[in-house]
N, CA, C and O atoms as a Maestro MAE file, in Angstrom:
{
 s_m_m2io_version
 :::
 2.0.0
}

f_m_ct {
 s_m_title
 :::
 protein
 m_atom[360] {
  # First column is atom index #
  i_m_mmod_type
  r_m_x_coord
  r_m_y_coord
  r_m_z_coord
  i_m_residue_number
  s_m_chain_name
  s_m_pdb_residue_name
  s_m_pdb_atom_name
  i_m_atomic_number
  :::
  1 25 186.023 164.093 135.945 1 A "MET " " N  " 7
  2 3 185.702 165.496 135.941 1 A "MET " " CA " 6
  3 2 186.458 166.163 137.094 1 A "MET " " C  " 6
  4 15 186.525 165.622 138.198 1 A "MET " " O  " 8
  5 25 187.006 167.306 136.833 2 A "LYS " " N  " 7
  6 3 187.758 168.029 137.854 2 A "LYS " " CA " 6
  7 2 186.823 168.729 138.824 2 A "LYS " " C  " 6
  8 15 185.709 169.117 138.472 2 A "LYS " " O  " 8
  9 25 187.300 168.885 140.054 3 A "ALA " " N  " 7
  10 3 186.489 169.507 141.102 3 A "ALA " " CA " 6
  11 2 186.067 170.924 140.735 3 A "ALA " " C  " 6
  12 15 184.938 171.320 141.022 3 A "ALA " " O  " 8
  13 25 186.959 171.698 140.103 4 A "GLY " " N  " 7
  14 3 186.637 173.074 139.722 4 A "GLY " " CA " 6
  15 2 185.489 173.143 138.743 4 A "GLY " " C  " 6
  16 15 184.664 174.054 138.815 4 A "GLY " " O  " 8
  17 25 185.424 172.199 137.837 5 A "ILE " " N  " 7
  18 3 184.337 172.170 136.861 5 A "ILE " " CA " 6
  19 2 183.027 171.819 137.565 5 A "ILE " " C  " 6
  20 15 181.986 172.408 137.274 5 A "ILE " " O  " 8
  21 25 183.078 170.862 138.486 6 A "ARG " " N  " 7
  22 3 181.866 170.489 139.238 6 A "ARG " " CA " 6
  23 2 181.336 171.676 140.031 6 A "ARG " " C  " 6
  24 15 180.130 171.924 140.048 6 A "ARG " " O  " 8
  25 25 182.245 172.421 140.698 7 A "ARG " " N  " 7
  26 3 181.809 173.583 141.479 7 A "ARG " " CA " 6
  27 2 181.184 174.629 140.572 7 A "ARG " " C  " 6
  28 15 180.167 175.228 140.921 7 A "ARG " " O  " 8
  29 25 181.779 174.852 139.421 8 A "SER " " N  " 7
  30 3 181.250 175.838 138.486 8 A "SER " " CA " 6
  31 2 179.853 175.438 138.014 8 A "SER " " C  " 6
  32 15 178.955 176.278 137.947 8 A "SER " " O  " 8
  33 25 179.668 174.156 137.688 9 A "ASN " " N  " 7
  34 3 178.351 173.674 137.264 9 A "ASN " " CA " 6
  35 2 177.342 173.790 138.393 9 A "ASN " " C  " 6
  36 15 176.185 174.138 138.155 9 A "ASN " " O  " 8
  37 25 177.762 173.503 139.620 10 A "SER " " N  " 7
  38 3 176.872 173.621 140.773 10 A "SER " " CA " 6
  39 2 176.429 175.059 140.965 10 A "SER " " C  " 6
  40 15 175.255 175.323 141.224 10 A "SER " " O  " 8
  41 25 177.365 175.988 140.838 11 A "ARG " " N  " 7
  42 3 177.014 177.407 141.001 11 A "ARG " " CA " 6
  43 2 176.020 177.857 139.936 11 A "ARG " " C  " 6
  44 15 175.076 178.589 140.232 11 A "ARG " " O  " 8
  45 25 176.232 177.422 138.710 12 A "ARG " " N  " 7
  46 3 175.302 177.783 137.632 12 A "ARG " " CA " 6
  47 2 173.923 177.195 137.900 12 A "ARG " " C  " 6
  48 15 172.907 177.858 137.689 12 A "ARG " " O  " 8
  49 25 173.888 175.952 138.363 13 A "ARG " " N  " 7
  50 3 172.611 175.300 138.669 13 A "ARG " " CA " 6
  51 2 171.892 176.052 139.779 13 A "ARG " " C  " 6
  52 15 170.696 176.324 139.671 13 A "ARG " " O  " 8
  53 25 172.606 176.388 140.837 14 A "VAL " " N  " 7
  54 3 172.005 177.119 141.956 14 A "VAL " " CA " 6
  55 2 171.508 178.481 141.495 14 A "VAL " " C  " 6
  56 15 170.423 178.910 141.887 14 A "VAL " " O  " 8
  57 25 172.287 179.159 140.671 15 A "ALA " " N  " 7
  58 3 171.871 180.474 140.167 15 A "ALA " " CA " 6
  59 2 170.589 180.358 139.348 15 A "ALA " " C  " 6
  60 15 169.702 181.203 139.465 15 A "ALA " " O  " 8
  61 25 170.484 179.334 138.532 16 A "GLY " " N  " 7
  62 3 169.271 179.119 137.739 16 A "GLY " " CA " 6
  63 2 168.065 178.843 138.615 16 A "GLY " " C  " 6
  64 15 166.985 179.392 138.398 16 A "GLY " " O  " 8
  65 25 168.257 177.980 139.615 17 A "ILE " " N  " 7
  66 3 167.169 177.661 140.532 17 A "ILE " " CA " 6
  67 2 166.745 178.904 141.311 17 A "ILE " " C  " 6
  68 15 165.554 179.160 141.489 17 A "ILE " " O  " 8
  69 25 167.732 179.670 141.773 18 A "ALA " " N  " 7
  70 3 167.433 180.886 142.543 18 A "ALA " " CA " 6
  71 2 166.622 181.866 141.700 18 A "ALA " " C  " 6
  72 15 165.693 182.496 142.205 18 A "ALA " " O  " 8
  73 25 166.962 181.995 140.439 19 A "GLY " " N  " 7
  74 3 166.211 182.889 139.553 19 A "GLY " " CA " 6
  75 2 164.750 182.491 139.456 19 A "GLY " " C  " 6
  76 15 163.860 183.339 139.525 19 A "GLY " " O  " 8
  77 25 164.510 181.204 139.297 20 A "HIS " " N  " 7
  78 3 163.123 180.724 139.233 20 A "HIS " " CA " 6
  79 2 162.426 180.880 140.586 20 A "HIS " " C  " 6
  80 15 161.241 181.206 140.652 20 A "HIS " " O  " 8
  81 25 163.177 180.642 141.661 21 A "GLY " " N  " 7
  82 3 162.613 180.807 142.994 21 A "GLY " " CA " 6
  83 2 162.200 182.239 143.264 21 A "GLY " " C  " 6
  84 15 161.127 182.494 143.810 21 A "GLY " " O  " 8
  85 25 163.061 183.177 142.875 22 A "GLN " " N  " 7
  86 3 162.737 184.592 143.053 22 A "GLN " " CA " 6
  87 2 161.542 184.993 142.203 22 A "GLN " " C  " 6
  88 15 160.826 185.943 142.522 22 A "GLN " " O  " 8
  89 25 161.336 184.258 141.119 23 A "GLY " " N  " 7
  90 3 160.184 184.504 140.260 23 A "GLY " " CA " 6
  91 2 158.893 183.913 140.808 23 A "GLY " " C  " 6
  92 15 157.826 184.088 140.219 23 A "GLY " " O  " 8
  93 25 158.989 183.204 141.950 24 A "GLY " " N  " 7
  94 3 157.791 182.689 142.588 24 A "GLY " " CA " 6
  95 2 157.491 181.223 142.347 24 A "GLY " " C  " 6
  96 15 156.439 180.743 142.768 24 A "GLY " " O  " 8
  97 25 158.384 180.487 141.679 25 A "ASP " " N  " 7
  98 3 158.174 179.072 141.400 25 A "ASP " " CA " 6
  99 2 158.376 178.259 142.682 25 A "ASP " " C  " 6
  100 15 159.499 178.169 143.177 25 A "ASP " " O  " 8
  101 25 157.304 177.665 143.230 26 A "PRO " " N  " 7
  102 3 157.446 176.954 144.499 26 A "PRO " " CA " 6
  103 2 158.362 175.734 144.425 26 A "PRO " " C  " 6
  104 15 159.033 175.416 145.407 26 A "PRO " " O  " 8
  105 25 158.406 175.056 143.300 27 A "GLU " " N  " 7
  106 3 159.300 173.899 143.168 27 A "GLU " " CA " 6
  107 2 160.756 174.351 143.213 27 A "GLU " " C  " 6
  108 15 161.593 173.695 143.834 27 A "GLU " " O  " 8
  109 25 161.057 175.461 142.562 28 A "ALA " " N  " 7
  110 3 162.421 176.003 142.607 28 A "ALA " " CA " 6
  111 2 162.758 176.486 144.013 28 A "ALA " " C  " 6
  112 15 163.881 176.293 144.479 28 A "ALA " " O  " 8
  113 25 161.811 177.103 144.686 29 A "GLN " " N  " 7
  114 3 162.037 177.549 146.059 29 A "GLN " " CA " 6
  115 2 162.343 176.364 146.964 29 A "GLN " " C  " 6
  116 15 163.223 176.442 147.821 29 A "GLN " " O  " 8
  117 25 161.618 175.269 146.775 30 A "PHE " " N  " 7
  118 3 161.841 174.051 147.545 30 A "PHE " " CA " 6
  119 2 163.226 173.468 147.257 30 A "PHE " " C  " 6
  120 15 163.940 173.071 148.178 30 A "PHE " " O  " 8
  121 25 163.597 173.420 145.992 31 A "GLU " " N  " 7
  122 3 164.924 172.891 145.623 31 A "GLU " " CA " 6
  123 2 166.026 173.748 146.218 31 A "GLU " " C  " 6
  124 15 167.013 173.224 146.734 31 A "GLU " " O  " 8
  125 25 165.864 175.058 146.149 32 A "LEU " " N  " 7
  126 3 166.861 175.963 146.719 32 A "LEU " " CA " 6
  127 2 166.958 175.767 148.235 32 A "LEU " " C  " 6
  128 15 168.053 175.778 148.796 32 A "LEU " " O  " 8
  129 25 165.821 175.589 148.886 33 A "ALA " " N  " 7
  130 3 165.823 175.331 150.331 33 A "ALA " " CA " 6
  131 2 166.611 174.066 150.652 33 A "ALA " " C  " 6
  132 15 167.388 174.041 151.607 33 A "ALA " " O  " 8
  133 25 166.412 173.016 149.856 34 A "LYS " " N  " 7
  134 3 167.136 171.762 150.097 34 A "LYS " " CA " 6
  135 2 168.635 171.949 149.915 34 A "LYS " " C  " 6
  136 15 169.425 171.440 150.710 34 A "LYS " " O  " 8
  137 25 169.036 172.679 148.869 35 A "LEU " " N  " 7
  138 3 170.457 172.920 148.621 35 A "LEU " " CA " 6
  139 2 171.082 173.729 149.754 35 A "LEU " " C  " 6
  140 15 172.194 173.436 150.193 35 A "LEU " " O  " 8
  141 25 170.366 174.744 150.223 36 A "LEU " " N  " 7
  142 3 170.862 175.567 151.324 36 A "LEU " " CA " 6
  143 2 170.941 174.769 152.626 36 A "LEU " " C  " 6
  144 15 171.851 174.967 153.432 36 A "LEU " " O  " 8
  145 25 170.006 173.889 152.817 37 A "HIS " " N  " 7
  146 3 169.965 173.105 154.055 37 A "HIS " " CA " 6
  147 2 171.188 172.196 154.189 37 A "HIS " " C  " 6
  148 15 171.716 172.019 155.287 37 A "HIS " " O  " 8
  149 25 171.631 171.629 153.083 38 A "VAL " " N  " 7
  150 3 172.778 170.717 153.137 38 A "VAL " " CA " 6
  151 2 174.084 171.368 152.689 38 A "VAL " " C  " 6
  152 15 175.157 170.795 152.876 38 A "VAL " " O  " 8
  153 25 174.000 172.559 152.100 39 A "GLY " " N  " 7
  154 3 175.212 173.243 151.644 39 A "GLY " " CA " 6
  155 2 175.747 172.705 150.338 39 A "GLY " " C  " 6
  156 15 176.962 172.629 150.157 39 A "GLY " " O  " 8
  157 25 174.872 172.330 149.420 40 A "MET " " N  " 7
  158 3 175.300 171.798 148.134 40 A "MET " " CA " 6
  159 2 175.327 172.914 147.086 40 A "MET " " C  " 6
  160 15 174.279 173.391 146.650 40 A "MET " " O  " 8
  161 25 176.522 173.319 146.691 41 A "GLY " " N  " 7
  162 3 176.677 174.376 145.700 41 A "GLY " " CA " 6
  163 2 176.581 175.771 146.290 41 A "GLY " " C  " 6
  164 15 176.793 176.761 145.589 41 A "GLY " " O  " 8
  165 25 176.265 175.856 147.569 42 A "VAL " " N  " 7
  166 3 176.145 177.117 148.298 42 A "VAL " " CA " 6
  167 2 176.618 176.879 149.728 42 A "VAL " " C  " 6
  168 15 176.801 175.736 150.146 42 A "VAL " " O  " 8
  169 25 176.812 177.952 150.469 43 A "SER " " N  " 7
  170 3 177.137 177.813 151.882 43 A "SER " " CA " 6
  171 2 175.901 177.305 152.614 43 A "SER " " C  " 6
  172 15 174.786 177.753 152.346 43 A "SER " " O  " 8
  173 25 176.098 176.383 153.523 44 A "GLN " " N  " 7
  174 3 174.999 175.820 154.300 44 A "GLN " " CA " 6
  175 2 174.390 176.903 155.176 44 A "GLN " " C  " 6
  176 15 175.105 177.608 155.888 44 A "GLN " " O  " 8
  177 25 173.061 177.036 155.122 45 A "ASP " " N  " 7
  178 3 172.361 178.068 155.892 45 A "ASP " " CA " 6
  179 2 170.937 177.591 156.175 45 A "ASP " " C  " 6
  180 15 170.047 177.755 155.341 45 A "ASP " " O  " 8
  181 25 170.724 177.003 157.348 46 A "SER " " N  " 7
  182 3 169.410 176.458 157.689 46 A "SER " " CA " 6
  183 2 168.338 177.532 157.819 46 A "SER " " C  " 6
  184 15 167.176 177.291 157.493 46 A "SER " " O  " 8
  185 25 168.718 178.716 158.293 47 A "SER " " N  " 7
  186 3 167.740 179.800 158.436 47 A "SER " " CA " 6
  187 2 167.252 180.277 157.075 47 A "SER " " C  " 6
  188 15 166.055 180.488 156.880 47 A "SER " " O  " 8
  189 25 168.167 180.445 156.145 48 A "LEU " " N  " 7
  190 3 167.778 180.862 154.796 48 A "LEU " " CA " 6
  191 2 167.004 179.744 154.101 48 A "LEU " " C  " 6
  192 15 166.070 180.009 153.344 48 A "LEU " " O  " 8
  193 25 167.389 178.508 154.356 49 A "ALA " " N  " 7
  194 3 166.653 177.365 153.806 49 A "ALA " " CA " 6
  195 2 165.204 177.401 154.280 49 A "ALA " " C  " 6
  196 15 164.281 177.170 153.499 49 A "ALA " " O  " 8
  197 25 165.014 177.692 155.559 50 A "ALA " " N  " 7
  198 3 163.660 177.763 156.113 50 A "ALA " " CA " 6
  199 2 162.856 178.892 155.464 50 A "ALA " " C  " 6
  200 15 161.659 178.745 155.216 50 A "ALA " " O  " 8
  201 25 163.509 180.002 155.195 51 A "ALA " " N  " 7
  202 3 162.819 181.133 154.559 51 A "ALA " " CA " 6
  203 2 162.331 180.760 153.160 51 A "ALA " " C  " 6
  204 15 161.201 181.080 152.790 51 A "ALA " " O  " 8
  205 25 163.178 180.087 152.386 52 A "TRP " " N  " 7
  206 3 162.777 179.655 151.039 52 A "TRP " " CA " 6
  207 2 161.692 178.586 151.126 52 A "TRP " " C  " 6
  208 15 160.747 178.581 150.338 52 A "TRP " " O  " 8
  209 25 161.837 177.693 152.081 53 A "CYS " " N  " 7
  210 3 160.848 176.635 152.269 53 A "CYS " " CA " 6
  211 2 159.488 177.251 152.614 53 A "CYS " " C  " 6
  212 15 158.457 176.800 152.115 53 A "CYS " " O  " 8
  213 25 159.488 178.262 153.453 54 A "ARG " " N  " 7
  214 3 158.241 178.938 153.837 54 A "ARG " " CA " 6
  215 2 157.566 179.564 152.616 54 A "ARG " " C  " 6
  216 15 156.346 179.485 152.472 54 A "ARG " " O  " 8
  217 25 158.358 180.185 151.740 55 A "GLN " " N  " 7
  218 3 157.762 180.809 150.550 55 A "GLN " " CA " 6
  219 2 157.005 179.776 149.726 55 A "GLN " " C  " 6
  220 15 155.892 180.027 149.264 55 A "GLN " " O  " 8
  221 25 157.619 178.617 149.549 56 A "ALA " " N  " 7
  222 3 156.954 177.557 148.780 56 A "ALA " " CA " 6
  223 2 155.768 176.989 149.550 56 A "ALA " " C  " 6
  224 15 154.714 176.729 148.970 56 A "ALA " " O  " 8
  225 25 155.940 176.795 150.860 57 A "ALA " " N  " 7
  226 3 154.869 176.234 151.690 57 A "ALA " " CA " 6
  227 2 153.635 177.124 151.667 57 A "ALA " " C  " 6
  228 15 152.509 176.630 151.611 57 A "ALA " " O  " 8
  229 25 153.842 178.417 151.710 58 A "GLU " " N  " 7
  230 3 152.716 179.353 151.705 58 A "GLU " " CA " 6
  231 2 151.951 179.345 150.387 58 A "GLU " " C  " 6
  232 15 150.830 179.847 150.309 58 A "GLU " " O  " 8
  233 25 152.558 178.778 149.362 59 A "GLN " " N  " 7
  234 3 151.877 178.645 148.067 59 A "GLN " " CA " 6
  235 2 151.194 177.281 147.940 59 A "GLN " " C  " 6
  236 15 150.662 176.940 146.883 59 A "GLN " " O  " 8
  237 25 151.215 176.506 149.030 60 A "GLY " " N  " 7
  238 3 150.540 175.210 149.018 60 A "GLY " " CA " 6
  239 2 151.411 174.046 148.563 60 A "GLY " " C  " 6
  240 15 150.890 172.961 148.307 60 A "GLY " " O  " 8
  241 25 152.707 174.241 148.456 61 A "HIS " " N  " 7
  242 3 153.624 173.179 148.033 61 A "HIS " " CA " 6
  243 2 153.778 172.173 149.176 61 A "HIS " " C  " 6
  244 15 154.457 172.451 150.165 61 A "HIS " " O  " 8
  245 25 153.147 171.004 149.037 62 A "ALA " " N  " 7
  246 3 153.054 170.029 150.127 62 A "ALA " " CA " 6
  247 2 154.420 169.571 150.670 62 A "ALA " " C  " 6
  248 15 154.580 169.529 151.890 62 A "ALA " " O  " 8
  249 25 155.406 169.229 149.836 63 A "PRO " " N  " 7
  250 3 156.696 168.822 150.401 63 A "PRO " " CA " 6
  251 2 157.345 169.937 151.233 63 A "PRO " " C  " 6
  252 15 158.008 169.661 152.233 63 A "PRO " " O  " 8
  253 25 157.154 171.177 150.822 64 A "SER " " N  " 7
  254 3 157.693 172.315 151.577 64 A "SER " " CA " 6
  255 2 156.970 172.463 152.904 64 A "SER " " C  " 6
  256 15 157.593 172.752 153.925 64 A "SER " " O  " 8
  257 25 155.663 172.267 152.893 65 A "GLN " " N  " 7
  258 3 154.898 172.351 154.129 65 A "GLN " " CA " 6
  259 2 155.398 171.315 155.130 65 A "GLN " " C  " 6
  260 15 155.569 171.612 156.312 65 A "GLN " " O  " 8
  261 25 155.628 170.111 154.652 66 A "TYR " " N  " 7
  262 3 156.129 169.043 155.521 66 A "TYR " " CA " 6
  263 2 157.520 169.392 156.063 66 A "TYR " " C  " 6
  264 15 157.768 169.293 157.265 66 A "TYR " " O  " 8
  265 25 158.421 169.801 155.168 67 A "ASN " " N  " 7
  266 3 159.786 170.126 155.602 67 A "ASN " " CA " 6
  267 2 159.802 171.299 156.582 67 A "ASN " " C  " 6
  268 15 160.575 171.294 157.540 67 A "ASN " " O  " 8
  269 25 158.958 172.299 156.350 68 A "LEU " " N  " 7
  270 3 158.890 173.429 157.265 68 A "LEU " " CA " 6
  271 2 158.403 172.960 158.642 68 A "LEU " " C  " 6
  272 15 158.907 173.409 159.671 68 A "LEU " " O  " 8
  273 25 157.434 172.065 158.649 69 A "GLY " " N  " 7
  274 3 156.975 171.486 159.907 69 A "GLY " " CA " 6
  275 2 158.095 170.772 160.644 69 A "GLY " " C  " 6
  276 15 158.226 170.900 161.861 69 A "GLY " " O  " 8
  277 25 158.902 170.023 159.907 70 A "ILE " " N  " 7
  278 3 160.048 169.324 160.506 70 A "ILE " " CA " 6
  279 2 161.042 170.331 161.075 70 A "ILE " " C  " 6
  280 15 161.564 170.141 162.173 70 A "ILE " " O  " 8
  281 25 161.301 171.392 160.333 71 A "GLN " " N  " 7
  282 3 162.255 172.400 160.806 71 A "GLN " " CA " 6
  283 2 161.770 173.054 162.101 71 A "GLN " " C  " 6
  284 15 162.566 173.291 163.010 71 A "GLN " " O  " 8
  285 25 160.481 173.344 162.189 72 A "TYR " " N  " 7
  286 3 159.945 173.890 163.435 72 A "TYR " " CA " 6
  287 2 160.020 172.846 164.554 72 A "TYR " " C  " 6
  288 15 160.379 173.170 165.685 72 A "TYR " " O  " 8
  289 25 159.687 171.616 164.241 73 A "PHE " " N  " 7
  290 3 159.683 170.548 165.246 73 A "PHE " " CA " 6
  291 2 161.078 170.330 165.834 73 A "PHE " " C  " 6
  292 15 161.231 170.128 167.039 73 A "PHE " " O  " 8
  293 25 162.094 170.372 164.964 74 A "GLU " " N  " 7
  294 3 163.471 170.109 165.405 74 A "GLU " " CA " 6
  295 2 164.222 171.376 165.809 74 A "GLU " " C  " 6
  296 15 165.305 171.293 166.388 74 A "GLU " " O  " 8
  297 25 163.665 172.534 165.513 75 A "GLY " " N  " 7
  298 3 164.394 173.778 165.782 75 A "GLY " " CA " 6
  299 2 165.586 173.930 164.860 75 A "GLY " " C  " 6
  300 15 166.649 174.394 165.271 75 A "GLY " " O  " 8
  301 25 165.402 173.541 163.621 76 A "ASP " " N  " 7
  302 3 166.478 173.551 162.623 76 A "ASP " " CA " 6
  303 2 166.342 174.774 161.722 76 A "ASP " " C  " 6
  304 15 165.589 174.760 160.748 76 A "ASP " " O  " 8
  305 25 167.080 175.832 162.058 77 A "GLY " " N  " 7
  306 3 167.012 177.070 161.279 77 A "GLY " " CA " 6
  307 2 165.880 177.978 161.722 77 A "GLY " " C  " 6
  308 15 165.752 179.104 161.242 77 A "GLY " " O  " 8
  309 25 165.070 177.491 162.627 78 A "LEU " " N  " 7
  310 3 163.939 178.223 163.188 78 A "LEU " " CA " 6
  311 2 163.872 177.900 164.678 78 A "LEU " " C  " 6
  312 15 164.415 176.885 165.115 78 A "LEU " " O  " 8
  313 25 163.217 178.745 165.455 79 A "PRO " " N  " 7
  314 3 163.027 178.381 166.863 79 A "PRO " " CA " 6
  315 2 162.158 177.120 166.954 79 A "PRO " " C  " 6
  316 15 161.204 176.964 166.191 79 A "PRO " " O  " 8
  317 25 162.486 176.236 167.875 80 A "LYS " " N  " 7
  318 3 161.673 175.036 168.073 80 A "LYS " " CA " 6
  319 2 160.278 175.475 168.509 80 A "LYS " " C  " 6
  320 15 160.123 176.215 169.481 80 A "LYS " " O  " 8
  321 25 159.265 175.008 167.776 81 A "ASP " " N  " 7
  322 3 157.894 175.432 168.047 81 A "ASP " " CA " 6
  323 2 156.953 174.320 167.592 81 A "ASP " " C  " 6
  324 15 156.648 174.199 166.405 81 A "ASP " " O  " 8
  325 25 156.495 173.505 168.554 82 A "TYR " " N  " 7
  326 3 155.650 172.364 168.223 82 A "TYR " " CA " 6
  327 2 154.288 172.784 167.669 82 A "TYR " " C  " 6
  328 15 153.724 172.105 166.811 82 A "TYR " " O  " 8
  329 25 153.771 173.896 168.160 83 A "LYS " " N  " 7
  330 3 152.479 174.374 167.665 83 A "LYS " " CA " 6
  331 2 152.591 174.775 166.190 83 A "LYS " " C  " 6
  332 15 151.742 174.413 165.375 83 A "LYS " " O  " 8
  333 25 153.652 175.532 165.854 84 A "GLN " " N  " 7
  334 3 153.881 175.911 164.446 84 A "GLN " " CA " 6
  335 2 154.087 174.668 163.595 84 A "GLN " " C  " 6
  336 15 153.561 174.568 162.487 84 A "GLN " " O  " 8
  337 25 154.860 173.716 164.125 85 A "ALA " " N  " 7
  338 3 155.113 172.469 163.386 85 A "ALA " " CA " 6
  339 2 153.801 171.790 163.047 85 A "ALA " " C  " 6
  340 15 153.587 171.362 161.913 85 A "ALA " " O  " 8
  341 25 152.923 171.693 164.035 86 A "ALA " " N  " 7
  342 3 151.656 171.016 163.828 86 A "ALA " " CA " 6
  343 2 150.814 171.694 162.746 86 A "ALA " " C  " 6
  344 15 150.130 171.021 161.975 86 A "ALA " " O  " 8
  345 25 150.866 173.034 162.691 87 A "THR " " N  " 7
  346 3 150.063 173.722 161.664 87 A "THR " " CA " 6
  347 2 150.552 173.380 160.258 87 A "THR " " C  " 6
  348 15 149.752 173.343 159.323 87 A "THR " " O  " 8
  349 25 151.828 173.135 160.096 88 A "TRP " " N  " 7
  350 3 152.362 172.802 158.774 88 A "TRP " " CA " 6
  351 2 152.166 171.330 158.427 88 A "TRP " " C  " 6
  352 15 152.159 170.964 157.252 88 A "TRP " " O  " 8
  353 25 152.007 170.489 159.439 89 A "PHE " " N  " 7
  354 3 151.761 169.068 159.177 89 A "PHE " " CA " 6
  355 2 150.309 168.806 158.800 89 A "PHE " " C  " 6
  356 15 150.020 167.815 158.130 89 A "PHE " " O  " 8
  357 25 149.390 169.672 159.217 90 A "LEU " " N  " 7
  358 3 147.957 169.439 158.964 90 A "LEU " " CA " 6
  359 2 147.506 169.987 157.650 90 A "LEU " " C  " 6
  360 15 146.331 169.868 157.301 90 A "LEU " " O  " 8
  :::
 }
 m_bond[359] {
  # First column is bond index #
  i_m_from
  i_m_to
  i_m_order
  :::
  1 1 2 1
  2 2 3 1
  3 3 4 2
  4 3 5 1
  5 5 6 1
  6 6 7 1
  7 7 8 2
  8 7 9 1
  9 9 10 1
  10 10 11 1
  11 11 12 2
  12 11 13 1
  13 13 14 1
  14 14 15 1
  15 15 16 2
  16 15 17 1
  17 17 18 1
  18 18 19 1
  19 19 20 2
  20 19 21 1
  21 21 22 1
  22 22 23 1
  23 23 24 2
  24 23 25 1
  25 25 26 1
  26 26 27 1
  27 27 28 2
  28 27 29 1
  29 29 30 1
  30 30 31 1
  31 31 32 2
  32 31 33 1
  33 33 34 1
  34 34 35 1
  35 35 36 2
  36 35 37 1
  37 37 38 1
  38 38 39 1
  39 39 40 2
  40 39 41 1
  41 41 42 1
  42 42 43 1
  43 43 44 2
  44 43 45 1
  45 45 46 1
  46 46 47 1
  47 47 48 2
  48 47 49 1
  49 49 50 1
  50 50 51 1
  51 51 52 2
  52 51 53 1
  53 53 54 1
  54 54 55 1
  55 55 56 2
  56 55 57 1
  57 57 58 1
  58 58 59 1
  59 59 60 2
  60 59 61 1
  61 61 62 1
  62 62 63 1
  63 63 64 2
  64 63 65 1
  65 65 66 1
  66 66 67 1
  67 67 68 2
  68 67 69 1
  69 69 70 1
  70 70 71 1
  71 71 72 2
  72 71 73 1
  73 73 74 1
  74 74 75 1
  75 75 76 2
  76 75 77 1
  77 77 78 1
  78 78 79 1
  79 79 80 2
  80 79 81 1
  81 81 82 1
  82 82 83 1
  83 83 84 2
  84 83 85 1
  85 85 86 1
  86 86 87 1
  87 87 88 2
  88 87 89 1
  89 89 90 1
  90 90 91 1
  91 91 92 2
  92 91 93 1
  93 93 94 1
  94 94 95 1
  95 95 96 2
  96 95 97 1
  97 97 98 1
  98 98 99 1
  99 99 100 2
  100 99 101 1
  101 101 102 1
  102 102 103 1
  103 103 104 2
  104 103 105 1
  105 105 106 1
  106 106 107 1
  107 107 108 2
  108 107 109 1
  109 109 110 1
  110 110 111 1
  111 111 112 2
  112 111 113 1
  113 113 114 1
  114 114 115 1
  115 115 116 2
  116 115 117 1
  117 117 118 1
  118 118 119 1
  119 119 120 2
  120 119 121 1
  121 121 122 1
  122 122 123 1
  123 123 124 2
  124 123 125 1
  125 125 126 1
  126 126 127 1
  127 127 128 2
  128 127 129 1
  129 129 130 1
  130 130 131 1
  131 131 132 2
  132 131 133 1
  133 133 134 1
  134 134 135 1
  135 135 136 2
  136 135 137 1
  137 137 138 1
  138 138 139 1
  139 139 140 2
  140 139 141 1
  141 141 142 1
  142 142 143 1
  143 143 144 2
  144 143 145 1
  145 145 146 1
  146 146 147 1
  147 147 148 2
  148 147 149 1
  149 149 150 1
  150 150 151 1
  151 151 152 2
  152 151 153 1
  153 153 154 1
  154 154 155 1
  155 155 156 2
  156 155 157 1
  157 157 158 1
  158 158 159 1
  159 159 160 2
  160 159 161 1
  161 161 162 1
  162 162 163 1
  163 163 164 2
  164 163 165 1
  165 165 166 1
  166 166 167 1
  167 167 168 2
  168 167 169 1
  169 169 170 1
  170 170 171 1
  171 171 172 2
  172 171 173 1
  173 173 174 1
  174 174 175 1
  175 175 176 2
  176 175 177 1
  177 177 178 1
  178 178 179 1
  179 179 180 2
  180 179 181 1
  181 181 182 1
  182 182 183 1
  183 183 184 2
  184 183 185 1
  185 185 186 1
  186 186 187 1
  187 187 188 2
  188 187 189 1
  189 189 190 1
  190 190 191 1
  191 191 192 2
  192 191 193 1
  193 193 194 1
  194 194 195 1
  195 195 196 2
  196 195 197 1
  197 197 198 1
  198 198 199 1
  199 199 200 2
  200 199 201 1
  201 201 202 1
  202 202 203 1
  203 203 204 2
  204 203 205 1
  205 205 206 1
  206 206 207 1
  207 207 208 2
  208 207 209 1
  209 209 210 1
  210 210 211 1
  211 211 212 2
  212 211 213 1
  213 213 214 1
  214 214 215 1
  215 215 216 2
  216 215 217 1
  217 217 218 1
  218 218 219 1
  219 219 220 2
  220 219 221 1
  221 221 222 1
  222 222 223 1
  223 223 224 2
  224 223 225 1
  225 225 226 1
  226 226 227 1
  227 227 228 2
  228 227 229 1
  229 229 230 1
  230 230 231 1
  231 231 232 2
  232 231 233 1
  233 233 234 1
  234 234 235 1
  235 235 236 2
  236 235 237 1
  237 237 238 1
  238 238 239 1
  239 239 240 2
  240 239 241 1
  241 241 242 1
  242 242 243 1
  243 243 244 2
  244 243 245 1
  245 245 246 1
  246 246 247 1
  247 247 248 2
  248 247 249 1
  249 249 250 1
  250 250 251 1
  251 251 252 2
  252 251 253 1
  253 253 254 1
  254 254 255 1
  255 255 256 2
  256 255 257 1
  257 257 258 1
  258 258 259 1
  259 259 260 2
  260 259 261 1
  261 261 262 1
  262 262 263 1
  263 263 264 2
  264 263 265 1
  265 265 266 1
  266 266 267 1
  267 267 268 2
  268 267 269 1
  269 269 270 1
  270 270 271 1
  271 271 272 2
  272 271 273 1
  273 273 274 1
  274 274 275 1
  275 275 276 2
  276 275 277 1
  277 277 278 1
  278 278 279 1
  279 279 280 2
  280 279 281 1
  281 281 282 1
  282 282 283 1
  283 283 284 2
  284 283 285 1
  285 285 286 1
  286 286 287 1
  287 287 288 2
  288 287 289 1
  289 289 290 1
  290 290 291 1
  291 291 292 2
  292 291 293 1
  293 293 294 1
  294 294 295 1
  295 295 296 2
  296 295 297 1
  297 297 298 1
  298 298 299 1
  299 299 300 2
  300 299 301 1
  301 301 302 1
  302 302 303 1
  303 303 304 2
  304 303 305 1
  305 305 306 1
  306 306 307 1
  307 307 308 2
  308 307 309 1
  309 309 310 1
  310 310 311 1
  311 311 312 2
  312 311 313 1
  313 313 314 1
  314 314 315 1
  315 315 316 2
  316 315 317 1
  317 317 318 1
  318 318 319 1
  319 319 320 2
  320 319 321 1
  321 321 322 1
  322 322 323 1
  323 323 324 2
  324 323 325 1
  325 325 326 1
  326 326 327 1
  327 327 328 2
  328 327 329 1
  329 329 330 1
  330 330 331 1
  331 331 332 2
  332 331 333 1
  333 333 334 1
  334 334 335 1
  335 335 336 2
  336 335 337 1
  337 337 338 1
  338 338 339 1
  339 339 340 2
  340 339 341 1
  341 341 342 1
  342 342 343 1
  343 343 344 2
  344 343 345 1
  345 345 346 1
  346 346 347 1
  347 347 348 2
  348 347 349 1
  349 349 350 1
  350 350 351 1
  351 351 352 2
  352 351 353 1
  353 353 354 1
  354 354 355 1
  355 355 356 2
  356 355 357 1
  357 357 358 1
  358 358 359 1
  359 359 360 2
  :::
 }
}
């Protein structure tokens, strides 16, 4: 498979996930956060990843809550804040 085709498929996948995320789907928000965090199919953006992760976490999505806690703990895309981290781990 050619690289251009892979990039095109990645963009379509990200666009589909983003649409569901904007619609409030916490699983899609979590997936979009993961893609943004590593820069897969999109430009890497830890701050935006944290924002999407927070949206899912606030809906009770446990993996998002954990990842948001890690981001606060490490200061990855968010200010380092151990107290905030702890609230998301509990």
